[in-house]
C-alpha positions as CSV (number, residue, x, y, z in Angstrom):
1,W,24.5,13.2,12.1
2,N,23.0,14.4,15.5
3,K,19.0,14.8,16.0
4,A,19.0,19.1,15.7
5,E,21.2,18.0,11.6
6,K,18.3,15.2,11.0
7,R,15.4,17.8,12.4
8,E,17.3,20.0,9.8
9,I,17.4,17.4,6.6
10,R,13.9,16.4,7.2
11,I,12.6,20.0,7.0
12,L,14.3,20.3,3.8
13,W,13.5,17.8,2.1
14,K,9.9,18.1,3.1
15,K,10.1,21.3,1.8
16,I,11.7,20.2,-1.5
17,Q,9.3,17.2,-2.0
18,T,6.1,19.3,-1.8
19,D,7.1,22.3,-3.7
20,P,5.7,21.3,-7.3
21,K,7.8,24.1,-8.7
22,I,10.7,22.3,-8.5
23,K,11.0,18.9,-10.8
24,K,11.4,15.4,-9.4
25,I,13.7,13.1,-11.2
26,A,14.0,9.7,-9.9
27,Q,15.1,6.0,-11.4
28,N,11.7,4.5,-10.2
29,I,9.8,7.2,-8.9
30,K,7.0,5.2,-7.8
31,F,9.3,3.3,-5.0
32,E,10.6,6.7,-4.5
33,D,7.2,8.3,-4.2
34,S,6.0,5.6,-1.9
35,W,9.2,5.7,0.7
36,T,8.6,9.2,0.7
37,R,5.0,9.2,2.1
38,N,5.8,6.7,4.1
39,I,8.9,7.8,5.9
40,F,8.1,11.5,5.6
41,K,4.6,11.5,5.4
42,V,4.4,13.8,2.9
43,I,2.9,13.6,-0.9
44,V,5.4,14.5,-3.5
45,Q,4.6,17.5,-5.8
46,G,5.9,18.0,-9.0
47,W,7.2,14.8,-10.5
48,Y,9.0,14.9,-13.8
49,W,10.6,11.9,-15.0
50,C,11.4,8.0,-14.5
51,T,14.5,7.1,-15.9
52,M,13.3,3.1,-15.5
53,N,10.6,3.4,-17.1
54,A,12.4,5.7,-20.0
55,S,14.7,2.8,-20.2
56,H,11.5,0.2,-20.6
57,I,9.7,2.4,-23.1
58,I,12.8,2.8,-25.4
59,D,13.8,-1.2,-25.1
60,S,11.4,-4.1,-23.7
61,R,13.8,-6.2,-23.6
62,G,13.8,-8.1,-20.2
63,H,16.3,-6.4,-17.2
64,F,17.2,-3.6,-19.6
65,T,15.8,-0.8,-17.0
66,S,18.5,-1.2,-14.0
67,L,20.5,1.8,-13.4
68,D,23.9,0.0,-12.9
69,F,22.6,-1.6,-16.3
70,Q,22.2,1.8,-18.1
71,A,25.1,3.4,-16.6
72,F,27.2,0.1,-18.7
73,I,26.0,-0.1,-21.2
74,R,25.6,4.1,-22.2
75,Y,28.4,5.3,-20.3
76,E,31.0,2.2,-19.7
77,V,30.4,3.0,-16.3
78,S,31.2,0.0,-14.3
79,P,29.3,-1.0,-10.4
80,Y,30.0,1.7,-8.0
81,N,28.5,-0.2,-5.2
82,E,30.9,-2.3,-3.4
83,H,30.7,-0.9,-0.2
84,V,27.1,-0.3,0.0
85,K,25.6,-3.1,-1.2
86,K,25.6,-5.6,2.0
87,H,23.5,-2.9,3.5
88,I,20.7,-1.9,0.9
89,K,18.6,-4.7,1.4
90,S,17.1,-5.2,4.6
91,K,18.1,-8.0,6.4
92,P,15.1,-11.0,7.5
93,G,12.8,-9.9,9.9
94,T,13.2,-6.3,9.9
95,K,12.0,-3.5,7.6
96,F,14.8,-1.1,7.1
97,N,18.1,-1.5,5.5
98,T,21.3,-0.6,7.2
99,L,22.4,2.0,5.0
100,D,23.1,4.5,7.7
101,Q,25.9,2.5,9.0
102,V,28.2,3.0,5.9
103,P,30.8,5.4,6.6
104,L,29.9,9.1,5.4
105,D,32.1,9.4,2.5
106,Q,31.1,6.3,1.0
107,L,27.3,6.4,1.2
108,L,27.8,10.2,-0.4
109,M,30.1,8.6,-2.8
110,Y,27.5,6.3,-3.9
111,G,24.6,9.2,-3.7
112,G,26.8,11.0,-5.9
113,M,27.3,8.6,-9.0
114,D,24.0,7.9,-8.3
115,E,22.6,11.0,-8.9
116,R,24.8,12.0,-11.6
117,I,24.7,9.1,-13.9
118,T,20.6,9.6,-13.2
119,K,20.3,13.0,-14.4
120,Q,22.6,12.2,-17.4
121,L,20.3,9.5,-18.4
122,W,17.1,11.3,-17.9
123,K,18.4,14.3,-20.2
124,D,19.5,11.4,-23.0
125,Q,16.6,10.1,-22.8
126,E,14.3,13.0,-22.9
127,K,16.4,14.1,-25.9
128,E,16.0,10.2,-27.8
129,L,12.3,10.5,-27.2
130,S,11.6,14.1,-28.1
131,T,12.8,12.5,-31.7
132,K,10.2,9.6,-31.6
133,R,6.4,11.3,-30.9
134,G,4.9,8.1,-31.0
135,L,7.2,6.7,-27.6
136,K,7.3,10.1,-25.9
137,Q,3.5,9.7,-25.9
138,A,3.9,6.3,-24.6
139,Y,6.2,7.5,-21.6
140,R,3.8,10.2,-20.3
141,F,1.0,7.9,-20.1
142,F,2.7,5.4,-18.8
143,H,4.2,8.0,-16.1
144,K,0.8,9.0,-14.6
145,G,-0.2,5.8,-14.5
146,L,3.0,5.2,-12.1
147,V,1.7,8.5,-10.1
148,A,-2.0,6.6,-9.7
149,F,-0.3,3.1,-8.8
150,S,1.5,4.9,-6.3
151,D,-1.7,6.2,-4.6
152,T,-3.0,2.6,-5.0
153,Q,-0.4,1.2,-3.1
154,Y,0.0,3.7,-0.4
155,I,-4.3,2.8,0.7
156,G,-3.4,-1.0,0.8
157,I,-6.1,-3.9,0.3
158,P,-7.2,-4.9,3.5
159,I,-7.0,-8.4,4.4
160,D,-8.2,-10.9,7.4
161,L,-5.0,-12.2,8.6
162,E,-7.1,-14.2,11.6
163,Y,-8.7,-15.9,8.7
164,Y,-5.4,-16.9,6.6
165,E,-3.8,-18.1,10.0
166,K,-6.8,-20.7,10.2
167,E,-6.7,-21.5,6.6
168,D,-3.3,-22.3,6.6
169,K,-3.8,-24.4,9.3
170,R,-6.6,-26.3,8.1
171,L,-4.7,-26.7,4.6
172,E,-1.5,-28.1,6.7
173,K,-3.7,-31.1,8.2
174,K,-5.2,-31.5,4.9
175,I,-1.5,-32.0,3.2
176,T,0.1,-33.8,6.7
177,K,-3.5,-36.7,6.0
178,L,-2.3,-36.4,2.1
179,E,1.1,-37.4,3.1
180,H,0.5,-40.1,4.9
181,K,-2.0,-41.9,2.8
182,L,0.8,-41.7,0.0
183,L,3.7,-42.7,2.0
184,N,1.9,-45.7,3.4
185,G,-0.6,-46.7,1.1
186,K,-0.2,-50.1,-1.5
187,E,1.6,-47.9,-4.3
188,A,4.3,-46.7,-1.5
189,L,4.6,-50.1,-0.1
190,L,4.8,-51.7,-3.4
191,F,7.1,-49.7,-4.5
192,K,9.5,-50.7,-1.7
193,K,8.9,-54.6,-2.1
194,E,10.2,-54.0,-5.6
195,T,12.7,-51.5,-5.6
196,G,14.5,-52.1,-1.6
197,N,13.9,-48.0,-1.3
198,E,11.5,-46.1,0.4
199,L,9.4,-43.5,-1.4
200,K,10.7,-40.3,-0.7
201,L,8.7,-37.4,-0.1
202,Q,10.3,-33.6,-0.3
203,K,8.5,-31.0,-1.9
204,D,7.1,-33.5,-4.1
205,F,8.3,-37.2,-5.2
206,S,10.8,-37.6,-7.5
207,T,9.6,-38.0,-11.4
208,K,12.5,-41.3,-11.5
209,D,10.8,-42.9,-8.7
210,L,7.0,-41.8,-9.9
211,R,8.5,-43.0,-13.8
212,E,9.4,-46.5,-12.1
213,L,6.2,-46.8,-9.7
214,F,3.7,-46.2,-12.6
215,F,5.0,-47.5,-15.5
216,D,7.3,-50.2,-14.3
217,I,6.0,-51.7,-11.6
218,L,2.1,-51.1,-11.8
219,K,2.5,-51.7,-15.2
220,L,0.1,-48.3,-16.7
221,K,1.0,-47.6,-20.5
222,P,2.6,-44.3,-21.0
223,T,0.5,-41.3,-22.5
224,K,3.5,-38.8,-23.6
225,M,6.5,-38.5,-23.9
226,T,9.1,-35.7,-22.4
227,P,9.8,-33.3,-25.3
228,N,13.6,-33.6,-25.4
229,P,14.3,-36.2,-28.1
230,K,17.6,-36.7,-26.9
231,T,16.3,-38.5,-23.7
232,K,12.6,-39.1,-24.7
233,I,11.2,-40.6,-21.2
234,P,7.7,-40.9,-20.4
235,S,6.1,-38.0,-18.7
236,V,4.8,-37.7,-15.4
237,D,3.6,-34.2,-15.7
238,H,0.3,-32.5,-14.3
239,D,-1.5,-33.9,-17.9
240,V,-0.4,-37.3,-17.4
241,L,-1.1,-37.7,-13.7
242,S,-4.5,-36.0,-14.4
243,Q,-5.6,-38.8,-16.9
244,M,-4.8,-41.6,-14.8
245,N,-7.5,-43.3,-13.0
246,N,-5.4,-44.0,-10.4
247,P,-6.4,-42.9,-6.7
248,F,-2.2,-42.5,-5.9
249,A,-2.1,-40.0,-8.9
250,K,-5.1,-38.5,-8.0
251,R,-3.7,-37.8,-4.5
252,I,-0.3,-36.4,-5.5
253,I,-2.2,-33.9,-7.9
254,Q,-4.2,-32.4,-4.5
255,R,-1.1,-32.8,-2.2
256,R,0.5,-30.5,-5.1
257,K,-2.4,-28.0,-5.2
258,L,-2.7,-27.3,-1.9
259,F,0.8,-27.1,-0.8
260,K,0.9,-24.1,-3.7
261,V,-2.2,-22.0,-2.0
262,K,-0.5,-22.8,1.7
263,N,3.1,-21.8,0.6
264,T,2.7,-19.6,-2.3
265,Y,-1.0,-17.5,-2.5
266,L,-1.5,-17.4,1.3
267,A,2.2,-17.2,2.4
268,Q,2.4,-14.6,0.2
269,F,0.0,-12.4,2.1
270,K,1.2,-13.5,5.6
271,R,4.5,-12.2,4.4
272,E,3.6,-9.2,3.6
273,E,0.6,-7.7,5.5
274,C,1.1,-4.6,7.0
275,D,-1.4,-3.1,10.1
276,G,-4.3,-5.4,8.5
277,R,-3.5,-4.7,5.0
278,I,-1.6,-5.6,2.1
279,H,0.6,-2.8,-0.3
280,P,1.1,-4.9,-3.3
281,F,3.7,-3.3,-5.8
282,F,1.9,-2.6,-9.7
283,D,4.7,-1.9,-11.9
284,L,4.8,-0.7,-15.8
285,H,8.8,-1.8,-16.4
286,I,8.6,-5.3,-16.6
287,P,6.5,-7.1,-19.2
288,R,7.8,-6.9,-22.2
289,S,4.0,-6.6,-23.7
290,Y,3.8,-3.2,-22.1
291,R,0.9,-4.3,-19.5
292,S,1.7,-4.5,-15.7
293,S,3.1,-7.0,-13.3
294,S,2.8,-7.0,-9.2
295,S,4.6,-8.8,-6.5
296,M,5.0,-8.4,-2.8
297,P,2.7,-9.9,-2.9
298,N,1.5,-10.9,-6.8
299,F,-2.2,-9.7,-6.8
300,Q,-2.3,-10.5,-10.2
301,N,-1.5,-14.4,-9.8
302,I,-4.9,-15.5,-7.7
303,P,-6.3,-18.7,-8.6
304,V,-9.8,-18.5,-10.4
305,R,-10.9,-21.6,-12.1
306,D,-10.4,-24.2,-9.2
307,K,-13.3,-23.4,-6.7
308,E,-11.1,-25.0,-3.4
309,A,-7.5,-22.8,-4.2
310,R,-9.7,-19.4,-5.2
311,K,-12.3,-19.9,-1.9
312,A,-8.8,-20.2,0.0
313,V,-7.7,-17.4,-1.1
314,R,-10.2,-14.8,-1.7
315,Q,-12.3,-15.5,1.3
316,G,-9.1,-13.0,3.3
317,V,-9.3,-9.9,0.9
318,I,-12.0,-7.8,2.5
319,P,-13.3,-4.5,2.3
320,S,-12.6,-1.8,5.0
321,K,-15.4,-2.3,8.0
322,G,-18.8,-0.8,6.8
323,R,-17.7,-1.4,2.9
324,K,-18.0,-3.6,-0.4
325,L,-15.5,-4.7,-2.5
326,G,-16.2,-3.3,-5.8
327,L,-14.9,-4.7,-9.2
328,I,-15.3,-3.3,-13.1
329,D,-13.8,-5.6,-15.9
330,Y,-13.9,-4.7,-19.7
331,S,-15.3,-7.6,-21.4
332,G,-13.8,-8.6,-24.5
333,T,-11.0,-6.4,-25.1
334,E,-9.1,-8.7,-27.3
335,V,-11.3,-8.9,-30.1
336,C,-12.3,-4.9,-29.4
337,A,-8.9,-4.4,-30.0
338,A,-8.9,-7.0,-33.3
339,A,-11.3,-4.8,-34.6
340,C,-9.7,-1.6,-34.2
341,Y,-6.6,-3.0,-35.4
342,S,-7.6,-4.6,-38.2
343,K,-11.1,-2.3,-39.2
344,D,-12.6,-5.7,-40.2
345,P,-16.1,-5.1,-41.2
346,V,-17.7,-8.3,-39.6
347,L,-15.8,-8.2,-37.0
348,V,-16.6,-4.7,-36.1
349,K,-20.3,-5.2,-36.9
350,E,-20.7,-8.7,-34.4
351,I,-19.0,-6.4,-31.9
352,T,-21.3,-3.4,-32.4
353,D,-24.7,-5.7,-33.0
354,G,-23.4,-7.3,-29.1
355,I,-22.5,-10.9,-31.1
356,D,-20.6,-12.8,-28.7
357,M,-18.2,-14.3,-31.4
358,H,-16.7,-17.4,-28.9
359,Q,-20.2,-18.7,-27.8
360,S,-21.2,-18.5,-31.8
361,Q,-17.7,-20.3,-32.9
362,A,-18.4,-22.8,-29.9
363,K,-21.8,-23.9,-31.3
364,K,-20.0,-24.4,-35.0
365,L,-17.2,-26.5,-33.4
366,F,-19.4,-28.9,-31.4
367,K,-22.7,-28.4,-33.3
368,L,-24.4,-27.3,-30.4
369,N,-27.4,-24.8,-29.8
370,E,-27.3,-21.7,-28.2
371,K,-28.8,-23.8,-24.8
372,Q,-26.2,-26.8,-24.8
373,V,-23.0,-24.3,-24.8
374,T,-21.7,-24.1,-21.2
375,K,-19.3,-21.6,-19.8
376,D,-16.4,-24.5,-20.1
377,I,-17.2,-24.7,-23.7
378,R,-17.1,-21.5,-24.4
379,F,-14.1,-21.1,-22.5
380,Y,-11.9,-23.6,-24.1
381,T,-13.6,-22.3,-27.6
382,K,-12.2,-18.6,-26.9
383,N,-8.8,-19.7,-25.9
384,Q,-8.3,-22.8,-27.7
385,F,-9.7,-21.9,-30.9
386,V,-10.3,-18.0,-31.4
387,F,-7.5,-16.7,-29.8
388,P,-5.0,-19.0,-31.2
389,E,-6.0,-18.7,-34.7
390,F,-6.4,-14.8,-34.2
391,Y,-2.4,-14.4,-33.0
392,G,-1.3,-17.7,-35.9
393,S,-1.9,-21.1,-34.6
394,W,-3.6,-23.7,-37.1
395,Y,-6.0,-25.7,-37.1
396,K,-4.6,-29.1,-36.2
397,A,-3.1,-27.8,-33.1
398,C,-6.7,-26.0,-32.3
399,A,-8.2,-29.7,-32.6
400,Y,-5.7,-31.3,-30.6
401,N,-6.1,-29.0,-27.7
402,L,-9.8,-28.8,-28.2
403,I,-9.8,-32.5,-27.9
404,E,-8.0,-32.7,-25.0
405,T,-9.7,-30.6,-22.7
406,C,-13.7,-30.7,-24.2
407,F,-14.1,-34.0,-25.4
408,D,-14.8,-34.8,-21.7
409,L,-16.8,-32.3,-21.0
410,K,-20.6,-32.4,-20.9
411,T,-23.1,-29.6,-22.4
412,N,-26.0,-28.1,-20.8
413,D,-28.3,-30.9,-21.5
414,G,-25.7,-33.7,-19.8
415,I,-24.7,-34.9,-22.6
416,A,-21.0,-35.7,-22.9
417,V,-19.1,-33.6,-26.0
418,K,-17.6,-36.9,-27.1
419,T,-20.6,-38.7,-27.1
420,H,-22.6,-35.5,-28.7
421,L,-20.2,-35.5,-31.6
422,K,-20.8,-39.2,-32.4
423,N,-24.6,-38.9,-32.5
424,K,-23.0,-35.8,-34.9
425,G,-21.3,-38.0,-37.0
426,I,-18.1,-37.1,-35.8
427,V,-17.0,-40.7,-34.6
428,D,-13.1,-40.2,-33.7
429,S,-10.4,-37.5,-33.3
430,D,-9.6,-37.8,-37.2
431,D,-13.2,-36.9,-37.8
432,F,-12.8,-34.0,-35.4
433,M,-9.7,-33.0,-37.0
434,D,-11.0,-32.5,-40.3
435,H,-14.6,-30.9,-38.9
436,V,-12.2,-28.1,-37.2
437,K,-10.3,-27.9,-40.4
438,K,-13.2,-27.2,-42.5
439,E,-14.6,-24.8,-39.8
440,E,-11.1,-22.7,-39.8
441,K,-11.3,-22.4,-43.6
442,K,-14.8,-20.8,-42.4
443,F,-13.7,-18.5,-39.7
444,W,-11.0,-16.4,-42.0
445,D,-13.3,-16.4,-44.7
446,K,-15.6,-14.6,-42.9
447,Y,-12.9,-12.6,-41.4
448,N,-10.6,-12.3,-44.2
449,V,-10.0,-8.8,-43.6
450,Y,-8.0,-9.5,-40.3
451,Y,-6.3,-12.3,-41.8
452,D,-5.0,-9.8,-44.3
453,W,-4.0,-7.5,-41.7
454,K,-2.8,-9.9,-39.3
455,E,0.1,-11.1,-42.7
456,Q,0.6,-7.5,-43.2
457,S,1.5,-7.1,-39.6
458,I,4.1,-10.0,-39.7
459,K,5.8,-7.9,-42.5
460,N,6.0,-5.0,-41.3
461,Y,7.6,-6.6,-38.0
462,Q,10.1,-8.2,-40.3
463,K,10.9,-5.1,-41.9
464,N,10.7,-2.1,-39.1
465,G,12.3,-4.7,-36.6
466,Y,9.3,-3.8,-33.9
467,I,5.6,-3.7,-33.6
468,E,3.8,-0.5,-32.7
469,T,0.8,0.0,-30.4
470,F,-2.0,2.8,-30.5
471,F,-0.5,4.1,-27.6
472,G,3.1,5.0,-29.0
473,H,4.5,1.6,-27.7
474,R,7.5,-0.6,-29.4
475,R,8.0,-4.1,-28.9
476,T,11.6,-4.7,-30.4
477,G,13.7,-7.9,-30.3
478,Y,13.2,-11.4,-31.2
479,L,9.4,-12.2,-31.4
480,S,7.6,-15.2,-32.7
481,N,4.3,-14.6,-35.3
482,N,2.0,-15.2,-32.2
483,Q,4.2,-12.8,-29.9
484,I,3.8,-10.4,-33.2
485,L,0.1,-10.3,-33.3
486,N,-1.2,-10.9,-29.6
487,T,0.8,-8.0,-28.4
488,P,-0.9,-5.1,-30.1
489,M,-3.8,-6.8,-28.3
490,Q,-3.1,-7.6,-24.8
491,A,-1.1,-4.1,-24.7
492,T,-4.2,-2.1,-26.0
493,G,-6.2,-3.5,-23.8
494,F,-4.4,-3.0,-20.7
495,H,-4.1,0.4,-21.8
496,W,-7.7,1.1,-21.5
497,L,-8.3,0.2,-18.5
498,L,-4.7,2.1,-17.4
499,W,-6.3,5.1,-19.2
500,S,-9.3,4.7,-17.3
501,Y,-7.7,3.9,-13.9
502,I,-5.7,7.4,-14.4
503,E,-8.9,8.9,-14.9
504,A,-11.0,7.2,-11.8
505,N,-7.9,7.3,-9.4
506,R,-8.0,11.4,-9.9
507,E,-11.7,11.0,-9.5
508,S,-11.3,9.2,-6.6
509,K,-9.7,11.9,-4.8
510,N,-13.0,13.5,-4.0
511,W,-14.9,10.7,-3.0
512,K,-14.5,8.4,0.3
513,T,-14.5,5.0,-1.9
514,D,-11.0,4.6,-2.4
515,L,-8.8,2.9,-5.0
516,I,-7.0,-0.2,-4.2
517,A,-6.1,-2.7,-6.8
518,Q,-5.8,-3.2,-10.3
519,I,-5.9,-6.8,-12.3
520,H,-5.4,-7.1,-15.7
521,D,-8.5,-5.7,-17.2
522,E,-10.1,-5.1,-14.1
523,M,-10.3,-2.6,-11.2
524,I,-11.2,-2.9,-7.3
525,Y,-12.4,-0.1,-5.2
526,D,-12.9,-0.3,-1.4
527,L,-16.5,1.2,-2.2
528,D,-18.3,3.1,0.5
529,P,-22.5,1.9,-0.2
530,R,-23.6,5.9,0.0
531,E,-21.3,6.6,-2.9
532,E,-22.2,3.4,-4.6
533,S,-24.5,5.0,-7.8
534,L,-22.1,8.1,-8.2
535,V,-18.6,5.7,-8.2
536,W,-20.4,3.0,-10.7
537,G,-22.1,6.4,-12.7
538,T,-18.3,7.5,-13.3
539,T,-16.6,4.6,-13.5
540,K,-18.3,2.8,-16.3
541,D,-18.7,6.7,-17.7
542,I,-15.2,6.5,-18.1
543,M,-14.4,3.6,-18.9
544,C,-17.0,3.4,-21.9
545,N,-17.7,6.9,-23.1
546,R,-14.6,9.2,-22.1
547,I,-12.3,6.8,-23.5
548,R,-13.6,6.6,-27.3
549,E,-14.4,10.6,-26.2
550,R,-10.8,11.0,-26.2
551,Y,-9.6,8.5,-29.0
552,D,-11.1,8.4,-32.2
553,W,-9.6,5.6,-33.3
554,I,-11.8,3.4,-30.7
555,I,-14.1,2.1,-33.7
556,V,-16.2,-0.3,-31.5
557,P,-18.5,0.0,-28.0
558,L,-16.6,-1.0,-25.1
559,T,-18.4,-2.4,-22.7
560,V,-17.5,-3.2,-18.9
561,E,-19.1,-5.6,-16.0
562,I,-19.9,-5.0,-12.4
563,E,-19.5,-7.5,-9.0
564,T,-19.7,-6.1,-5.6
565,T,-19.6,-7.9,-2.5
566,P,-21.8,-7.9,0.6
567,V,-21.3,-4.9,2.8
568,D,-17.8,-6.6,5.1
569,G,-17.7,-9.4,1.9
570,S,-15.5,-11.3,1.1
571,W,-13.6,-11.1,-2.4
572,Y,-15.0,-14.4,-2.6
573,E,-18.5,-13.3,-1.9
574,K,-18.9,-11.2,-4.8
575,S,-21.9,-11.3,-7.5
576,T,-22.6,-9.5,-10.4
577,I,-25.0,-6.4,-10.3
578,G,-26.6,-4.8,-13.4
579,I,-26.1,-0.9,-14.0
């Protein structure tokens, strides 16, 4: 095309895209929406259908959503991109693909096939979903979520690139020092003396060399074997190395952590930075549990529990100049969802009365009083007893994990959990196992209605071949008991957030404040301090009140936690506020 033809095409295309009377259908509307905003500088009006996300609603199994796959399984059409395949992806270091180099007749054929298949797929999907009320409701809900996420993706998240460059160099120096100590220390010299070979370090040491060093040369006692019964050999995984009282093992763990922070977390932020911002994809067509995912960069995979890693990454995420980062997060969504599904009266009353079941259970499991329970003890009780029991585990597995994670922790009065339990008459692991068994029985005697719901849910899945959520989503395919039980809870917790996100995004169009990210059950604002009261008041009302007015099956109160940074402060500097 010459310049005049290109100009005419742009004018016509903009006219079509901005006309709300013309329905728009696409395979991946969020991508097409973002592309149109960036290339044509217009906001698409009239989005009607996304065949990719409809494919996911109809069948949540992995890799079912691509147009090539749908064309093949529905219409027996083999891939037709042989002439354009190498031109679709942009070359490294460039921003654009090379589709303009494809001969016009081949490009038009490829585009025409895409259009015909997408159009037919839309017709078939809409017809199929029209007969299934719940799935149609689920699709319409996710469709609104896609449009909201497209707004978020376009705005982007401010980052401090200069900080990340400096942090990258700092980490490189620390890693280099650790590697020098690892390769020149007494362990490495002993390894060479005994084997005649140098310890080799590339991305990591070989597991074969580590086994030989620790168990054959240093004569350490193996604490864990690899899971394969045919090749059962001593394990040298993270858990094993963490338990070793050995400086060489500790340096390996430290190097691995810093290597991951530098080459996974920081690298993706630096790679995806554009004009001082990153623009992560937030998608709804990948997780089988009907939650969201993130990529380019993955903003939902950021270190939380390790302080050094958390600081290294979060220190570079900042608000726009003169603003704050504002974060609002649902509290206890899985427990609240469990109450809504099971209608367990004890669970409903505890939530309504504001009782912290994880704190309460921690006191029982470790024979502690209220003041002795630490955040870590509560955390492991929640994730290694309460939720595992909710989702089909049993006392032995729970007790084993609690022994591994909690026995060396200290209570708030400075006593090791293991020592405290001995003082209470639980002198060894077997005693603790028996104690957890008794607590499990009390737990299910108390939440017996939830237990009955749990058992019935498994039977329903075995009969129907799927599990269904309140928002109409159905998860199909082969599922373990754990997946049968945790999918409704985790999906519904996210769906509450997504519903609130859609509403908050609509409200934010009248604000200077921008909604810029979503992480699990949390949304993040680039917050104008002058609007702080308005934003938090409105958002809290949406998340706690309006949603319950909309869905009468939410039979327990929903609560939120709010955090902000100082003006111009980084994500790492956030602190809780009361509203």
